[in-house]
C-alpha angles and dihedrals in degrees: 000000000000107000116243094340096138136158130178108261100178140340109214097198103026108035118210113011139214132167114225113159145134094197101083120111119240113264139177111268122201125203121216088255090059099255113141134203138163115247146144125246113244105168141351115196138144094000091306126111125206112205127179112226109184106311095338129087114213127193113218128181113243091235090059093063127084120269090251093054091046091051090048093052096045093047094052094043105130139136121266111307099246093055093044092051090051093049097048090052090049096042099040094130095059097030126204120300133190129182127203124200138192109254094216101041098030095222128131110257100183141346130214122209124185116196126187108221098180107255093032143006132243119216112193123190109201113201118207128208116335115023118237119233113290092250090053092049087052090054092049092049092049092049092047090053092048088053092049091051090058090053098043110016097160099061135067109256125205113202123192138164123236140173112256093238132125093285102028095244111211113239117255125249087255090058100052141348096265142247121346123208129204110211104205096194093054092032093225140121117233138165119265088249092055091046093054094045097246117173117217126196133168136208118200109197129174096262105028145010122235130200117194120195118190111201135180138186116278119269113282096026112120134236093033113228131193130195142168128236111195128189118193108197121198121195091224135017105290131211101272096222092051091045090050091052090052091049093051092047092051091050092049090054088061102040090101089067088074096221135112118269132202117190128190130193115220141173123217150084109314090215094053113056091186088068095057107115119185113239115248126224112258097208103037141021118280138038136300112257138144136207142193120212106206094198096050093031090224132143115210136183104218104312094335119101111234103177147332113241112229 
C-alpha cells in the first residue's frame, strides 16, 4: 500500500468537492523535501493547494507536500461550510461519507462517515485491506475529526477507527491510540479517556509493568459506578501459572476499594503501547484475563471461579 497517497474518489452526500475558505487556522506546512513554513490554507482544488505565507499566496502541488499534510487536506475536503451544515441537517439519517483511494492501484484505502445522532455526532473511519501503521491511523483519525468539526462545530463528535468488514470491527489498542472526542463547549479535542474523566496510573516493577485505569459512568448516569481496568505487561512470554498468581495478588491488593476489577495479561515493550499483545490461553480458545466482582466478592479467571474473598 502506498503510504498517504490519497485522492478523493467520490463524495456520497456532497458530490464534487473543493476547499475554499478563509476560516482555517495557520499551521506548519512541510514540503516533501522537509522544508517547513507557517501558513494559512486558502484553496485546495484540482490537486493544487493555495497557501498564504505572510502577504503572499503560493500555489503548491499536492504531491509536493508531506504525507501528513496531504492526509490533512484530503480529510478536511468539504464544500463551503454553510452548504455542508445545511446538508448534514437534511441528510442526518444517511450521514456524510467520503472515500479515499490509492492513485496507483485505484483501490479504496479508507472511508469516512459522519452521522448526526441528535445530541452528538459519530465520525467513523473505515479502513480497507491492510492497516497502516498505528501512528498513521492516528493521523487519519485526527484529520477526519478536524473535518467533522468544520461540518458540525456545535456538537460533540466521537471519532473512531474501524475495519471495513461486515460488522465494522473497532480497531484494537495495538492498532491505534483510540477514540478522539471533540468537546464543542470547550472547543477542544481530547481522548475518550480524558473526556470520561478516567484516571491512569502506572507501576514499574522489576519483573513487569502495570497500567491501572480507573473509570466511571458518564455524568448524569445514575447510579454512578466505578471500576478498574488493569494491564500487566511482561517483557517476554511468562510462565502462565506464575503470571496468574501475580494477577490474583494484584487484584487482592485492591479489593478494599469496593469496585469491580478487570485484569489483562500482556506481552510487549512497556514504552510502546502498540506492542502490547494480550496473552492467549494455552489449553482453550480465548485470552487470559481475570476479574473481581465487588458484589459477590469473587475472583474469576475468565469464566472460571477462582476464589471467594472473605
